[in-house]
C-alpha positions in Angstrom: 1.8 31.6 11.6 4.9 30.7 9.5 5.3 28.6 6.4 6.7 25.8 8.7 5.1 24.9 12.0 7.2 23.1 14.8 5.5 21.2 17.5 7.6 19.1 20.0 6.1 16.7 22.6 7.2 13.5 24.1 10.3 13.1 22.1 8.4 13.8 18.8 9.2 16.9 16.7 6.4 17.4 14.1 7.3 19.7 11.3 4.2 20.9 9.3 4.5 22.4 5.9 2.1 25.3 6.2 0.9 26.8 3.0 -2.4 25.1 2.8 -3.7 27.6 0.3 -1.1 26.4 -2.1 -1.3 22.8 -1.0 2.1 23.4 0.8 4.1 24.1 -2.4 7.7 24.7 -1.6 9.2 28.3 -1.5 12.7 29.2 -0.7 11.6 30.3 2.8 10.0 27.0 3.5 13.0 25.1 2.5 15.3 27.2 4.6 13.1 26.8 7.7 12.8 23.0 7.0 16.5 22.7 6.6 17.1 24.7 9.8 14.6 22.6 11.8 16.2 19.4 10.8 19.6 20.8 11.7 18.3 21.8 15.1 16.7 18.4 15.5 20.0 16.7 15.2 21.5 18.8 17.9 18.6 18.4 20.4 18.8 15.2 22.5 15.1 15.8 23.5 14.1 15.1 19.9 14.0 11.4 19.2 11.7 11.2 16.2 10.8 13.8 13.4 7.5 13.8 11.6 7.1 15.8 8.4 3.5 16.3 7.3 1.3 18.9 5.5 -1.3 21.3 6.6 -4.8 21.1 5.1 -5.6 18.7 2.3 -2.1 18.4 0.7 1.3 17.1 1.6 3.2 19.1 -1.1 3.0 19.4 -4.9 6.7 20.4 -5.0 8.2 23.7 -6.1 5.9 26.7 -6.2 6.5 27.6 -9.9 5.0 31.1 -9.3 8.2 31.8 -7.3 10.5 31.2 -10.3 11.1 34.2 -12.4 10.7 34.0 -16.2 13.6 32.1 -17.7 14.9 31.0 -14.3 15.9 27.3 -14.0 15.8 25.1 -11.0 19.5 24.7 -10.7 20.2 27.1 -7.8 16.9 26.1 -6.1 18.0 22.4 -6.2 21.5 22.9 -5.0 20.8 25.5 -2.3 17.3 24.6 -1.2 16.3 21.0 -1.9 19.6 19.1 -1.6 20.6 20.3 1.9 17.0 19.2 3.1 17.3 15.7 1.6 20.9 15.3 2.9 19.9 16.3 6.5 17.1 13.8 6.5 19.5 11.1 5.4 22.1 12.0 7.9 19.9 12.7 10.8 20.6 9.8 13.2 17.0 9.7 14.3 13.9 8.3 12.5 12.1 10.6 10.1 8.5 9.8 9.2 6.7 11.3 6.4 3.0 11.7 7.2 1.5 11.9 3.7 -1.8 13.4 4.4 -2.7 14.3 0.8 -1.2 14.9 -2.7 2.7 14.4 -2.8 4.1 15.4 -6.3 7.5 16.3 -7.6 9.8 17.5 -5.0 7.0 16.8 -2.5 7.1 13.1 -3.4 10.8 13.1 -3.4 10.9 14.6 0.2 8.5 11.8 1.3 10.7 9.1 -0.4 13.8 10.4 1.5 12.2 9.8 4.9 12.8 6.6 6.7 9.1 5.6 6.9 6.0 6.7 5.0 2.5 6.5 6.4 -0.2 7.7 4.0 -3.9 8.6 4.3 -6.0 6.6 2.0 -6.8 9.9 0.3 -3.1 10.6 -0.6 -1.8 10.4 -4.1 1.6 10.3 -5.5 2.9 11.8 -8.8 6.4 12.2 -9.9 5.4 15.2 -12.0 8.8 16.3 -13.3 8.3 15.1 -16.9 5.0 16.8 -17.1 6.8 20.1 -17.3 9.8 18.9 -19.2 12.1 18.3 -16.3 14.0 15.3 -15.0 14.0 14.2 -11.4 15.7 16.0 -8.6 15.7 16.1 -4.7 17.0 12.6 -4.6 14.1 11.0 -6.4 16.3 9.3 -8.9 18.3 7.7 -6.0 15.4 6.6 -3.8 12.8 5.7 -6.4 14.7 2.8 -8.1 15.8 1.4 -4.8 12.2 1.1 -3.7 10.5 -0.1 -7.0 13.3 -1.2 -9.4 14.8 0.5 -12.4 12.1 -0.3 -14.9 9.3 0.8 -12.8 11.1 3.9 -11.7 11.6 4.8 -15.3 8.0 4.3 -16.1 6.9 6.4 -13.1 9.2 9.2 -14.0 8.6 9.2 -17.7 4.8 8.8 -17.7 4.2 10.3 -14.3 0.9 8.5 -13.5 -1.3 9.4 -10.5 -0.7 6.7 -7.9 -3.5 6.3 -5.3 -2.3 5.4 -1.8 -3.4 1.7 -2.2 -1.2 1.4 -5.3 1.8 3.2 -3.6 1.5 0.6 -0.9 1.6 -2.3 -3.3 4.7 -0.8 -5.0 6.5 -0.4 -1.6 6.5 3.5 -1.8 4.7 3.7 1.6 4.7 1.2 4.5 1.1 1.9 5.8 -2.1 3.3 4.4 -4.8 4.2 7.0 -8.3 5.6 6.7 -8.3 9.4 6.6 -10.3 9.8 9.9 -7.6 7.6 11.6 -4.6 9.1 9.9 -3.6 11.7 12.6 -4.0 9.1 15.4 -2.0 6.4 13.6 0.8 8.8 12.6 1.1 9.9 16.3 1.0 6.4 17.6 3.9 5.3 15.3 5.9 8.3 16.1 5.5 7.8 19.9 6.4 4.2 19.6 9.6 5.1 17.9 10.3 7.9 20.4 10.4 5.2 23.1 12.9 3.1 21.3 16.7 2.9 21.2 17.4 6.1 19.3 21.1 5.6 18.9 20.5 2.2 17.4 18.0 3.7 15.0 20.7 6.2 13.8 23.2 3.3 13.4 20.6 1.4 11.3 20.3 4.5 9.0 24.1 4.5 8.7 24.3 0.8 7.8 21.5 1.0 5.2 23.2 4.1 3.5 26.5 2.2 3.4 24.9 -0.9 1.9 23.6 1.0 -1.1 27.1 1.4 -2.5 29.2 -1.1 -0.7 30.4 -4.7 -1.2 29.4 -7.5 1.1 32.9 -7.6 2.7 32.7 -3.8 3.2 29.2 -4.1 4.7 30.3 -7.0 7.1 33.2 -4.8 8.4 31.1 -1.8 8.8 28.3 -3.7 10.6 31.0 -4.8 13.1 32.2 -1.3 13.5 28.6 0.0 14.2 27.9 -2.9 16.6 30.9 -1.8 18.6 29.4 1.7 18.9 26.0 0.3 19.8 27.5 -2.0 22.4 28.7 1.0 24.4 25.3 2.8 24.7 23.2 2.9 27.8 20.3 1.5 25.7 22.2 -1.7 25.0 22.9 -2.2 28.7 19.3 -1.4 29.6 18.1 -3.9 26.8 20.2 -6.7 28.2 19.2 -6.0 31.7 15.5 -5.9 30.8 15.9 -9.2 28.9 17.5 -10.8 32.0 14.7 -9.4 34.2 12.0 -10.5 31.8 10.5 -6.9 31.5 10.0 -4.3 28.8 13.1 -2.1 28.2 13.0 1.6 29.2 15.2 3.1 26.6 16.4 6.7 27.0 17.9 7.2 23.5 21.4 7.3 24.9 
Protein backbone atom coordinates (compact mmCIF):
# COMPACT_ATOMS: atom_id res chain seq x y z
CA UNK A 1 0.00 0.00 0.00
CA UNK A 2 1.25 3.44 -0.93
CA UNK A 3 1.40 6.71 0.97
CA UNK A 4 -1.75 7.84 -0.85
CA UNK A 5 -4.70 5.55 -1.45
CA UNK A 6 -7.15 6.23 -4.27
CA UNK A 7 -10.67 4.82 -4.34
CA UNK A 8 -13.27 5.80 -6.92
CA UNK A 9 -16.95 4.88 -6.83
CA UNK A 10 -20.15 6.56 -7.97
CA UNK A 11 -18.46 9.77 -9.11
CA UNK A 12 -16.58 10.17 -5.81
CA UNK A 13 -12.78 9.95 -5.73
CA UNK A 14 -11.51 9.40 -2.19
CA UNK A 15 -7.86 10.22 -1.56
CA UNK A 16 -6.64 8.84 1.75
CA UNK A 17 -3.38 10.10 3.23
CA UNK A 18 -1.84 6.78 4.24
CA UNK A 19 0.95 7.05 6.78
CA UNK A 20 -1.07 6.22 9.90
CA UNK A 21 2.06 5.35 11.88
CA UNK A 22 3.09 9.03 11.50
CA UNK A 23 -0.48 10.41 11.75
CA UNK A 24 -0.17 10.99 7.97
CA UNK A 25 2.63 13.54 8.14
CA UNK A 26 3.52 14.80 4.68
CA UNK A 27 6.55 13.56 2.78
CA UNK A 28 7.75 14.61 -0.65
CA UNK A 29 6.40 11.37 -2.09
CA UNK A 30 2.96 11.89 -0.56
CA UNK A 31 2.73 15.45 -1.88
CA UNK A 32 3.78 14.35 -5.37
CA UNK A 33 1.13 11.63 -5.39
CA UNK A 34 -1.54 13.96 -4.02
CA UNK A 35 -0.76 16.57 -6.66
CA UNK A 36 -0.86 13.95 -9.41
CA UNK A 37 -4.17 12.55 -8.15
CA UNK A 38 -5.75 16.01 -8.16
CA UNK A 39 -4.43 16.65 -11.67
CA UNK A 40 -5.88 13.34 -12.87
CA UNK A 41 -9.22 14.12 -11.19
CA UNK A 42 -9.49 17.30 -13.22
CA UNK A 43 -9.11 15.34 -16.45
CA UNK A 44 -11.48 12.49 -15.59
CA UNK A 45 -15.16 13.27 -16.29
CA UNK A 46 -16.16 10.26 -14.17
CA UNK A 47 -14.84 12.10 -11.09
CA UNK A 48 -17.42 14.61 -9.88
CA UNK A 49 -16.32 15.05 -6.26
CA UNK A 50 -12.97 14.60 -4.50
CA UNK A 51 -12.68 13.67 -0.81
CA UNK A 52 -9.38 14.03 1.04
CA UNK A 53 -9.12 12.25 4.38
CA UNK A 54 -6.60 10.45 6.57
CA UNK A 55 -5.97 6.84 7.51
CA UNK A 56 -6.07 5.83 11.15
CA UNK A 57 -6.60 8.39 13.90
CA UNK A 58 -5.07 11.50 12.28
CA UNK A 59 -5.78 13.74 9.31
CA UNK A 60 -2.26 15.19 9.05
CA UNK A 61 0.10 17.06 11.40
CA UNK A 62 1.79 18.70 8.41
CA UNK A 63 5.37 18.23 7.29
CA UNK A 64 7.29 15.21 8.51
CA UNK A 65 10.20 17.09 10.08
CA UNK A 66 12.27 13.91 10.11
CA UNK A 67 12.50 14.19 6.31
CA UNK A 68 14.22 17.58 6.48
CA UNK A 69 17.98 17.42 6.59
CA UNK A 70 19.86 19.42 9.23
CA UNK A 71 19.88 23.08 8.25
CA UNK A 72 17.37 22.55 5.43
CA UNK A 73 14.57 25.11 5.24
CA UNK A 74 11.03 24.58 4.00
CA UNK A 75 11.47 26.93 1.02
CA UNK A 76 11.75 24.33 -1.74
CA UNK A 77 9.27 22.01 -0.02
CA UNK A 78 6.68 24.78 0.02
CA UNK A 79 7.26 25.93 -3.56
CA UNK A 80 7.60 22.50 -5.13
CA UNK A 81 5.45 20.35 -2.85
CA UNK A 82 2.69 22.18 -1.04
CA UNK A 83 1.90 25.10 -3.35
CA UNK A 84 1.00 22.96 -6.40
CA UNK A 85 -1.37 20.86 -4.26
CA UNK A 86 -3.16 23.93 -2.86
CA UNK A 87 -3.41 25.49 -6.32
CA UNK A 88 -4.84 22.32 -7.83
CA UNK A 89 -7.53 22.14 -5.14
CA UNK A 90 -8.47 25.77 -5.81
CA UNK A 91 -8.46 25.37 -9.58
CA UNK A 92 -10.19 21.99 -9.73
CA UNK A 93 -13.65 22.72 -11.07
CA UNK A 94 -15.22 20.05 -8.91
CA UNK A 95 -16.05 20.10 -5.19
CA UNK A 96 -13.26 19.03 -2.85
CA UNK A 97 -14.24 17.89 0.65
CA UNK A 98 -11.83 17.57 3.54
CA UNK A 99 -12.89 14.70 5.77
CA UNK A 100 -11.02 15.66 8.94
CA UNK A 101 -11.02 12.42 10.88
CA UNK A 102 -8.45 13.46 13.51
CA UNK A 103 -5.74 16.00 14.25
CA UNK A 104 -5.08 18.56 11.51
CA UNK A 105 -2.05 20.74 12.20
CA UNK A 106 0.32 22.97 10.27
CA UNK A 107 0.17 22.22 6.57
CA UNK A 108 -2.40 19.53 7.35
CA UNK A 109 -4.76 22.20 8.66
CA UNK A 110 -3.88 24.41 5.70
CA UNK A 111 -4.78 21.60 3.30
CA UNK A 112 -8.17 21.23 4.97
CA UNK A 113 -8.81 24.99 4.78
CA UNK A 114 -8.03 24.97 1.06
CA UNK A 115 -10.84 22.49 0.41
CA UNK A 116 -14.32 23.71 -0.50
CA UNK A 117 -16.06 21.99 2.42
CA UNK A 118 -14.80 20.58 5.69
CA UNK A 119 -16.59 17.94 7.71
CA UNK A 120 -14.96 16.93 10.98
CA UNK A 121 -15.24 14.07 13.41
CA UNK A 122 -16.00 15.26 16.92
CA UNK A 123 -12.58 13.85 17.87
CA UNK A 124 -10.75 16.14 15.42
CA UNK A 125 -8.55 18.99 16.61
CA UNK A 126 -7.04 21.88 14.67
CA UNK A 127 -3.71 23.56 15.41
CA UNK A 128 -1.92 26.10 13.21
CA UNK A 129 1.40 24.88 14.69
CA UNK A 130 3.82 26.97 12.59
CA UNK A 131 4.78 29.43 15.32
CA UNK A 132 5.48 26.56 17.71
CA UNK A 133 8.63 25.79 15.73
CA UNK A 134 9.46 29.38 14.84
CA UNK A 135 7.85 29.46 11.39
CA UNK A 136 5.23 31.59 9.69
CA UNK A 137 2.21 30.17 7.87
CA UNK A 138 2.48 28.51 4.46
CA UNK A 139 0.44 26.26 2.16
CA UNK A 140 -2.17 29.00 1.74
CA UNK A 141 -3.08 29.27 5.42
CA UNK A 142 -2.50 33.05 5.55
CA UNK A 143 -4.90 33.35 2.59
CA UNK A 144 -7.72 31.10 3.74
CA UNK A 145 -7.65 31.58 7.52
CA UNK A 146 -8.38 35.36 7.70
CA UNK A 147 -11.12 34.96 5.10
CA UNK A 148 -12.80 32.40 7.34
CA UNK A 149 -12.31 33.94 10.80
CA UNK A 150 -11.19 37.56 10.29
CA UNK A 151 -7.76 39.22 10.54
CA UNK A 152 -7.53 39.50 14.31
CA UNK A 153 -8.63 35.95 15.04
CA UNK A 154 -6.33 34.64 12.31
CA UNK A 155 -3.37 36.41 13.92
CA UNK A 156 -4.29 35.00 17.31
CA UNK A 157 -4.54 31.46 15.96
CA UNK A 158 -1.27 31.75 14.05
CA UNK A 159 0.68 33.48 16.82
CA UNK A 160 -0.53 31.54 19.86
CA UNK A 161 -1.37 28.28 18.07
CA UNK A 162 -4.03 26.97 20.48
CA UNK A 163 -5.56 23.52 20.11
CA UNK A 164 -9.08 23.92 18.72
CA UNK A 165 -11.51 21.07 19.35
CA UNK A 166 -13.89 20.31 16.52
CA UNK A 167 -16.81 22.05 18.27
CA UNK A 168 -14.83 25.29 18.58
CA UNK A 169 -13.68 25.02 14.97
CA UNK A 170 -17.35 24.80 13.99
CA UNK A 171 -18.20 27.93 15.99
CA UNK A 172 -15.40 29.83 14.22
CA UNK A 173 -16.54 28.69 10.78
CA UNK A 174 -13.44 26.59 10.11
CA UNK A 175 -15.63 23.55 9.41
CA UNK A 176 -19.18 23.25 8.16
CA UNK A 177 -20.19 20.11 10.06
CA UNK A 178 -19.09 18.12 13.09
CA UNK A 179 -20.42 14.59 13.52
CA UNK A 180 -19.94 11.83 16.11
CA UNK A 181 -16.91 9.68 15.40
CA UNK A 182 -18.99 6.55 14.85
CA UNK A 183 -21.08 8.36 12.21
CA UNK A 184 -18.22 10.21 10.53
CA UNK A 185 -17.52 7.83 7.63
CA UNK A 186 -21.22 7.49 6.75
CA UNK A 187 -21.87 11.23 6.89
CA UNK A 188 -18.79 12.00 4.81
CA UNK A 189 -19.87 9.47 2.20
CA UNK A 190 -23.43 10.78 2.17
CA UNK A 191 -22.31 14.37 1.58
CA UNK A 192 -19.92 13.33 -1.18
CA UNK A 193 -22.57 11.24 -2.91
CA UNK A 194 -25.07 14.10 -2.72
CA UNK A 195 -22.62 16.46 -4.41
CA UNK A 196 -21.69 13.80 -6.98
CA UNK A 197 -25.32 13.81 -8.15
CA UNK A 198 -25.35 17.57 -8.59
CA UNK A 199 -24.55 19.96 -11.47
CA UNK A 200 -20.77 19.54 -11.52
CA UNK A 201 -20.12 22.27 -14.08
CA UNK A 202 -22.12 24.75 -12.00
CA UNK A 203 -20.09 23.81 -8.91
CA UNK A 204 -16.91 24.56 -10.81
CA UNK A 205 -18.25 27.96 -11.87
CA UNK A 206 -19.21 28.69 -8.25
CA UNK A 207 -15.58 28.07 -7.28
CA UNK A 208 -14.42 30.44 -10.02
CA UNK A 209 -16.82 33.16 -8.86
CA UNK A 210 -15.77 32.89 -5.22
CA UNK A 211 -12.08 33.08 -6.10
CA UNK A 212 -12.70 36.15 -8.25
CA UNK A 213 -14.71 37.86 -5.51
CA UNK A 214 -11.76 37.65 -3.10
CA UNK A 215 -9.82 40.31 -5.01
CA UNK A 216 -12.34 42.02 -7.33
CA UNK A 217 -14.54 45.11 -7.11
CA UNK A 218 -18.33 44.84 -7.15
CA UNK A 219 -18.45 45.98 -10.78
CA UNK A 220 -15.89 43.34 -11.75
CA UNK A 221 -17.81 40.64 -9.89
CA UNK A 222 -21.09 41.59 -11.56
CA UNK A 223 -19.50 41.37 -14.99
CA UNK A 224 -17.80 38.09 -14.14
CA UNK A 225 -21.04 36.58 -12.82
CA UNK A 226 -22.75 37.42 -16.10
CA UNK A 227 -19.89 35.79 -18.02
CA UNK A 228 -20.07 32.62 -15.90
CA UNK A 229 -23.84 32.50 -16.16
CA UNK A 230 -23.50 32.47 -19.94
CA UNK A 231 -21.27 29.40 -19.65
CA UNK A 232 -23.68 27.68 -17.24
CA UNK A 233 -26.61 28.44 -19.51
CA UNK A 234 -25.12 26.28 -22.26
CA UNK A 235 -24.68 23.15 -20.13
CA UNK A 236 -26.80 20.04 -20.38
CA UNK A 237 -27.43 20.23 -16.65
CA UNK A 238 -29.06 23.65 -17.03
CA UNK A 239 -31.40 22.32 -19.71
CA UNK A 240 -32.18 19.31 -17.52
CA UNK A 241 -32.78 21.53 -14.49
CA UNK A 242 -35.26 23.70 -16.38
CA UNK A 243 -37.04 20.67 -17.84
CA UNK A 244 -37.26 19.01 -14.43
CA UNK A 245 -38.71 22.20 -12.96
CA UNK A 246 -41.40 22.31 -15.67
CA UNK A 247 -42.19 18.63 -15.17
CA UNK A 248 -42.24 18.99 -11.38
CA UNK A 249 -39.65 16.25 -10.81
CA UNK A 250 -36.17 15.98 -9.36
CA UNK A 251 -33.44 16.80 -11.89
CA UNK A 252 -31.10 14.07 -13.13
CA UNK A 253 -27.81 15.90 -13.51
CA UNK A 254 -24.96 14.29 -15.43
CA UNK A 255 -22.23 16.82 -14.67
CA UNK A 256 -22.11 18.09 -18.26
